[in-house]
N, C-alpha and C positions, 0 to 999 in steps of 0.2 A: 432401505433395500440391501445396500452393500453390507451394512452392519449385520443384518439378519443372515445373509449368506455366509459371512465370516463365522458367525456363531454356530451355524449348522455344520460348517466344515470342521470347526474346532471340536464340536460335540462328537461327530462320527470318527474323527481322528483319535479322540480320547478313548472311545469305546473300543476301537480296533487295537490300540496299543496295550490296553490294560484288561481286556476281557479274560486273559489267561490267569490273571492274578487271583480273582475270586469268581468261581464259576456259578455257584448257586447260593452263596451265603451272604449274610449281612454282618457287619461288625456290630458288636453289642454297644449300645449307647443310644437311648431314645428311639431305638428301632430304625435308625437312619443309616444309610449307606455312607461310610466315612472314608472310602478309598482315596478320594482326592486329598483329604487332610493327611492321611497316612503317607501317601507318596510325597507330599510336600515336606513332611518331617524326615523321611528317608533321605531326600535330596539335600536337606539342610545338614544332616549328619555327615553325608559323604563329602560335602563341600568343606566342612570343618576338618575332615581327615585328608583333604587334598586329593580327593578322588572324583572321577566322573564315571558312574556305573552305566552299564548298558540297560536298555529297556528290559531285556531278558533277565538280567540280574535283579532288577527291581521287582519284576514279576515273581521271581523265585522267592524273594524275601517276603513279599505280600502273601504268597501261597503258604509259606511257613507260618506267618503270623496268624492267618485264618485257622490253620490246623491247631496251632498252640492254644488259641483262645477257645476253640471248640473242646479240645481235650482237657484244657485246664479247668473247665467247669466240672469235670468228673474226677480227675485225679490231681494230686499235688505235684505239679511240674515246676512251678516257680511261684514266688510269693504273690506276684501280680501278673497274670498272663495277658493283660490288656495290651493291644498293639501299641498304644501311646507309650506305655511304661517300658515295654520291651525295646522299642526304638530308642528311647532316651537313655535307658540304663544299661542295655546289653549290646545293642547293635554297634556302638563305637568300638568295643573290644574286638569284635569280628572284623570290622572295617580296617582297623590298624594292623591286625594280624594278617589280613588279606593283603594289605599294601606291602608289608614286609615280605611275605611269601611270594608274591607275584613280582616283586622288585629285585633288590640286590641279592636275595637268597637264590634267585635263579631256579626256582622249583619248576618241575614239568610233570608230564603224565606218568613218569616212572617214579616220582617222589612218593615216599610212604609217610603219611601223616597220621599220628596217633593222638587222640584226645581222650584223656582219662577222667572218669567221673563226669561223663557228658551231661547227665541230668536231662534237661530239656533241649540239649543240643547247643548250648551257649558256652563258648563260641564255636565249637567244632563243626556242628552241622551247618551253621550259617556260612562258615568258611568254605565248606564243601559246596554249598549252593552258589557261592561266588566264584568258585574254581571248579566247574564241572570237569570231570575226568581225573581229578586228583585222587590218588589211591589213599582213601581215608578210612581209618578204623575208629569207631566210637565205642569206648569201653564204659559200661554202666552196670552197677551191681543190682539195681532194683528192676525187677522184671516188668512192671507196669510202664516204667519209663522207657525200657527197651522196646516195648510194643509200640509206644508213641513214635520213637525214633524210626523204627522199621516202617511205620505207616507213612511218615514223611518221605523217607527214602523211596518207597514204592510209588507214592503219588506224584513225586517230583521227578521220577525217572533217574535217580542218582545211582546208576548201576555200578559205579566204582566205590561206593560207600558200603562198609560192612559194620554191623552192629554186634557187639560181643557182650553177652550177659555174664559178667564175671566181677568178683571182688578181687582186685589185685593184691597179692601178698608179696612180701619181700622175697626176692629171688626169681619172681616171674620175669621171663625174658622176652623181649621183642627185638626186632631189627628195623627201627624206624629212622627216617632222616630228620624228622622234626616231631617233638612231643609237646603237648600242652596239658595243663590241668588248672582249673580255676576254682578257688575256694574249696579245695578238697583237703589239702594238708598245709602245714607251715612250709615256707619256701625251703628251709633246710631239709625237711623230710621229703619234700617233693624231689629235690635234686638227688638225694640218695637213691630214690626209686627210679628216677629218670635215667640214671647212669646205666641201669640194666636194660633199658628199652631202646637205647640208641646205638646206631653204628658209630664207629670212630669218625669224628668230625661232624656228627649230628648236632642239632640245635634243640635245646630245651628252653621253653618259654615260661617265664615266671611272671605272674600277675600280682602286683602289690599297689598299695596306696602311696608308697614312698620308695626311697632308695633301699637297696639290700643292706642289711646290718651285719653281714659276714663276708668273708672272702670266698668266692665261688671255687677257687682252686683247691680248697679243702676237700671238695668232692670231685675233683678232676675236671673242672670246667674253667673256661676263660671267657671274659666279656667279649661279645661280638658287637652288639649295639643295643640301643634301647629306644623306646618311644614313650614320650611323656605327653599327656593330654588331659583335658578336663571335660567332664560331662556338662550338659546344659545347666545343671544346678550348681556347678562350681566344684563338684567332687573331683579330686585329683586321681589319676590312674597312671601307672607305669607298667610297661611291658619290657622286661629285660630278656634279651636273647643271649644265651650262653652256649658256647661251643664245647662239646665234650671231646677232650683230647687225650686224657691219660688216666691212670689210676689216681685215686685221691692222694694228695700230698702227705696226709697223715699216716699212710700205710708204709 
Protein backbone atom coordinates (compact mmCIF):
# COMPACT_ATOMS: atom_id res chain seq x y z
CA UNK A 1 0.00 0.00 0.00
CA UNK A 2 2.81 2.38 0.93
CA UNK A 3 4.73 1.47 -2.20
CA UNK A 4 1.67 2.10 -4.37
CA UNK A 5 1.16 5.52 -2.78
CA UNK A 6 4.80 6.43 -3.33
CA UNK A 7 4.57 5.41 -6.97
CA UNK A 8 1.46 7.57 -7.45
CA UNK A 9 3.17 10.56 -5.81
CA UNK A 10 6.23 10.09 -8.04
CA UNK A 11 4.06 9.79 -11.15
CA UNK A 12 2.05 12.97 -10.56
CA UNK A 13 5.20 14.83 -9.50
CA UNK A 14 6.89 13.77 -12.76
CA UNK A 15 3.93 14.92 -14.85
CA UNK A 16 3.80 18.28 -13.05
CA UNK A 17 7.51 18.98 -13.46
CA UNK A 18 7.82 18.00 -17.10
CA UNK A 19 4.47 18.68 -18.78
CA UNK A 20 5.87 21.95 -20.20
CA UNK A 21 8.63 20.16 -22.04
CA UNK A 22 6.45 18.37 -24.57
CA UNK A 23 2.87 19.49 -24.83
CA UNK A 24 1.37 17.24 -27.46
CA UNK A 25 4.20 15.45 -29.25
CA UNK A 26 5.96 12.14 -29.05
CA UNK A 27 9.63 11.48 -29.60
CA UNK A 28 10.28 9.41 -32.67
CA UNK A 29 11.33 5.87 -31.85
CA UNK A 30 8.92 2.92 -31.79
CA UNK A 31 6.11 5.42 -31.25
CA UNK A 32 7.00 5.57 -27.54
CA UNK A 33 7.22 8.55 -25.33
CA UNK A 34 10.93 8.88 -24.46
CA UNK A 35 10.93 11.92 -22.22
CA UNK A 36 12.27 10.14 -19.17
CA UNK A 37 15.26 8.73 -21.07
CA UNK A 38 16.02 12.12 -22.62
CA UNK A 39 15.90 13.87 -19.26
CA UNK A 40 18.24 11.25 -17.83
CA UNK A 41 20.68 11.89 -20.68
CA UNK A 42 20.49 15.67 -20.15
CA UNK A 43 21.20 15.27 -16.44
CA UNK A 44 24.17 13.00 -17.20
CA UNK A 45 25.66 15.62 -19.53
CA UNK A 46 25.13 18.47 -17.07
CA UNK A 47 26.85 16.45 -14.35
CA UNK A 48 29.85 15.86 -16.63
CA UNK A 49 29.99 19.63 -17.17
CA UNK A 50 29.86 20.25 -13.42
CA UNK A 51 26.42 21.84 -13.57
CA UNK A 52 23.02 21.42 -11.96
CA UNK A 53 20.33 22.84 -14.20
CA UNK A 54 16.93 23.95 -12.99
CA UNK A 55 13.75 22.11 -14.03
CA UNK A 56 12.85 25.14 -16.18
CA UNK A 57 16.18 24.94 -18.02
CA UNK A 58 15.71 21.22 -18.69
CA UNK A 59 12.17 21.88 -19.88
CA UNK A 60 13.52 24.48 -22.30
CA UNK A 61 16.08 22.04 -23.70
CA UNK A 62 13.39 19.38 -24.14
CA UNK A 63 11.08 21.82 -25.91
CA UNK A 64 13.93 22.75 -28.26
CA UNK A 65 14.67 19.06 -28.96
CA UNK A 66 11.02 18.40 -29.80
CA UNK A 67 10.94 21.26 -32.31
CA UNK A 68 14.30 20.29 -33.80
CA UNK A 69 13.17 16.72 -34.42
CA UNK A 70 9.87 17.86 -35.91
CA UNK A 71 11.48 20.37 -38.26
CA UNK A 72 14.45 18.13 -38.99
CA UNK A 73 12.15 15.70 -40.76
CA UNK A 74 11.35 18.39 -43.35
CA UNK A 75 14.51 20.48 -43.75
CA UNK A 76 18.20 19.80 -43.26
CA UNK A 77 19.03 21.37 -39.92
CA UNK A 78 21.65 18.95 -38.65
CA UNK A 79 22.95 15.55 -39.75
CA UNK A 80 20.91 13.69 -37.14
CA UNK A 81 18.13 15.64 -35.37
CA UNK A 82 17.23 12.82 -32.99
CA UNK A 83 17.15 13.98 -29.35
CA UNK A 84 19.62 11.30 -28.28
CA UNK A 85 22.19 12.39 -30.85
CA UNK A 86 21.78 16.10 -30.18
CA UNK A 87 22.14 15.61 -26.42
CA UNK A 88 25.30 13.50 -26.75
CA UNK A 89 27.00 15.43 -29.59
CA UNK A 90 25.88 19.04 -29.29
CA UNK A 91 24.49 19.77 -25.84
CA UNK A 92 27.95 19.60 -24.17
CA UNK A 93 29.18 22.54 -26.28
CA UNK A 94 26.27 24.66 -25.06
CA UNK A 95 26.66 23.53 -21.45
CA UNK A 96 30.35 24.42 -21.25
CA UNK A 97 29.77 27.75 -22.95
CA UNK A 98 26.88 28.46 -20.57
CA UNK A 99 29.08 27.55 -17.61
CA UNK A 100 31.73 30.02 -18.70
CA UNK A 101 29.27 32.80 -19.56
CA UNK A 102 27.35 32.48 -16.31
CA UNK A 103 30.54 32.09 -14.28
CA UNK A 104 33.74 34.10 -14.31
CA UNK A 105 32.82 36.11 -17.42
CA UNK A 106 30.16 37.76 -15.26
CA UNK A 107 27.64 38.24 -18.06
CA UNK A 108 24.26 39.80 -17.31
CA UNK A 109 21.08 41.06 -18.99
CA UNK A 110 22.97 43.89 -20.71
CA UNK A 111 25.54 41.53 -22.27
CA UNK A 112 25.33 41.22 -26.06
CA UNK A 113 26.02 37.72 -27.37
CA UNK A 114 26.41 37.01 -31.10
CA UNK A 115 26.38 33.50 -32.59
CA UNK A 116 27.40 33.39 -36.25
CA UNK A 117 26.35 30.61 -38.62
CA UNK A 118 23.81 29.41 -36.07
CA UNK A 119 22.28 26.72 -38.27
CA UNK A 120 20.00 24.71 -36.00
CA UNK A 121 20.90 26.95 -33.06
CA UNK A 122 23.81 24.88 -31.82
CA UNK A 123 25.18 26.15 -29.54
CA UNK A 124 23.83 29.73 -29.63
CA UNK A 125 20.11 29.09 -29.25
CA UNK A 126 20.64 26.51 -26.53
CA UNK A 127 22.77 29.02 -24.61
CA UNK A 128 19.89 31.51 -24.90
CA UNK A 129 17.51 28.84 -23.55
CA UNK A 130 19.83 28.34 -20.56
CA UNK A 131 20.31 32.09 -20.04
CA UNK A 132 16.88 33.69 -20.56
CA UNK A 133 17.18 37.45 -20.75
CA UNK A 134 20.58 37.35 -22.45
CA UNK A 135 20.69 39.80 -25.38
CA UNK A 136 21.38 37.22 -28.09
CA UNK A 137 21.63 37.60 -31.87
CA UNK A 138 21.67 34.50 -34.07
CA UNK A 139 23.09 35.12 -37.54
CA UNK A 140 22.25 32.54 -40.23
CA UNK A 141 22.44 32.84 -44.01
CA UNK A 142 19.90 30.12 -44.93
CA UNK A 143 16.31 31.38 -44.80
CA UNK A 144 14.72 28.02 -43.91
CA UNK A 145 16.98 27.65 -40.91
CA UNK A 146 16.11 31.18 -39.83
CA UNK A 147 12.43 30.25 -39.97
CA UNK A 148 13.13 27.34 -37.64
CA UNK A 149 15.14 29.54 -35.27
CA UNK A 150 12.36 32.15 -35.15
CA UNK A 151 9.81 29.41 -34.46
CA UNK A 152 11.79 28.19 -31.46
CA UNK A 153 12.29 31.75 -30.21
CA UNK A 154 8.54 32.40 -30.46
CA UNK A 155 7.36 29.14 -28.92
CA UNK A 156 9.82 29.31 -26.02
CA UNK A 157 9.12 32.99 -25.39
CA UNK A 158 12.76 34.08 -25.82
CA UNK A 159 11.96 37.76 -26.24
CA UNK A 160 15.59 38.92 -25.98
CA UNK A 161 16.74 36.72 -28.91
CA UNK A 162 16.98 38.16 -32.41
CA UNK A 163 17.43 36.12 -35.59
CA UNK A 164 19.22 37.78 -38.53
CA UNK A 165 19.06 36.22 -42.00
CA UNK A 166 22.40 37.33 -43.41
CA UNK A 167 25.64 36.02 -44.84
CA UNK A 168 28.41 37.87 -43.06
CA UNK A 169 31.04 39.47 -45.24
CA UNK A 170 34.45 40.85 -44.30
CA UNK A 171 33.93 44.32 -42.90
CA UNK A 172 30.50 43.62 -41.37
CA UNK A 173 30.53 45.28 -37.96
CA UNK A 174 28.75 44.44 -34.72
CA UNK A 175 29.34 45.57 -31.16
CA UNK A 176 29.09 42.39 -29.12
CA UNK A 177 30.55 41.38 -25.77
CA UNK A 178 30.98 37.74 -26.74
CA UNK A 179 30.89 36.02 -30.14
CA UNK A 180 30.89 32.37 -31.14
CA UNK A 181 30.85 30.40 -34.36
CA UNK A 182 31.09 26.63 -34.62
CA UNK A 183 32.18 24.72 -37.74
CA UNK A 184 31.77 27.77 -39.98
CA UNK A 185 35.34 28.87 -40.76
CA UNK A 186 38.85 27.87 -39.82
CA UNK A 187 39.93 29.28 -36.42
CA UNK A 188 42.21 31.82 -38.12
CA UNK A 189 39.50 33.08 -40.46
CA UNK A 190 37.00 33.18 -37.62
CA UNK A 191 39.23 35.40 -35.47
CA UNK A 192 39.83 37.78 -38.37
CA UNK A 193 36.07 38.21 -38.70
CA UNK A 194 35.36 38.18 -34.98
CA UNK A 195 37.62 41.19 -34.44
CA UNK A 196 35.12 43.37 -36.30
CA UNK A 197 32.19 42.10 -34.24
CA UNK A 198 33.53 42.76 -30.74
CA UNK A 199 33.78 45.69 -28.43
CA UNK A 200 37.24 46.28 -26.99
CA UNK A 201 37.77 43.68 -24.29
CA UNK A 202 35.14 41.35 -25.77
CA UNK A 203 35.51 37.57 -25.94
CA UNK A 204 35.68 35.36 -29.04
CA UNK A 205 34.98 31.65 -28.55
CA UNK A 206 36.87 29.19 -30.76
CA UNK A 207 35.68 25.56 -31.01
CA UNK A 208 38.35 23.00 -31.93
CA UNK A 209 39.28 19.37 -31.39
CA UNK A 210 42.72 20.34 -30.06
CA UNK A 211 44.97 23.25 -29.19
CA UNK A 212 45.22 26.32 -31.43
CA UNK A 213 48.08 26.05 -33.90
CA UNK A 214 48.77 29.78 -34.15
CA UNK A 215 49.40 32.79 -31.92
CA UNK A 216 46.08 34.58 -31.29
CA UNK A 217 47.84 37.93 -30.79
CA UNK A 218 48.41 37.91 -34.54
CA UNK A 219 44.75 38.91 -34.78
CA UNK A 220 44.68 41.21 -31.74
CA UNK A 221 43.56 38.58 -29.20
CA UNK A 222 45.02 37.25 -25.98
CA UNK A 223 44.21 34.00 -24.20
CA UNK A 224 41.59 34.40 -21.47
CA UNK A 225 40.91 30.75 -20.63
CA UNK A 226 39.82 27.47 -22.16
CA UNK A 227 37.62 24.47 -21.43
CA UNK A 228 38.64 20.94 -22.45
CA UNK A 229 36.16 18.08 -22.33
CA UNK A 230 35.19 14.83 -24.01
CA UNK A 231 31.91 13.66 -25.45
CA UNK A 232 30.44 10.37 -24.30
CA UNK A 233 32.05 8.60 -27.29
CA UNK A 234 35.49 9.90 -26.29
CA UNK A 235 35.72 12.71 -28.87
CA UNK A 236 37.84 15.58 -27.53
CA UNK A 237 36.53 19.15 -27.64
CA UNK A 238 38.24 22.41 -26.72
CA UNK A 239 36.61 25.81 -26.24
CA UNK A 240 39.19 28.60 -26.24
CA UNK A 241 38.11 32.02 -24.95
CA UNK A 242 40.16 34.86 -26.41
CA UNK A 243 39.94 38.49 -25.34
CA UNK A 244 40.08 41.15 -28.03
CA UNK A 245 42.43 43.88 -26.92
CA UNK A 246 44.15 45.63 -29.81
CA UNK A 247 44.89 45.82 -33.48
CA UNK A 248 46.60 42.72 -34.91
CA UNK A 249 50.31 42.59 -34.15
CA UNK A 250 51.06 42.09 -37.85
CA UNK A 251 49.76 45.58 -38.69
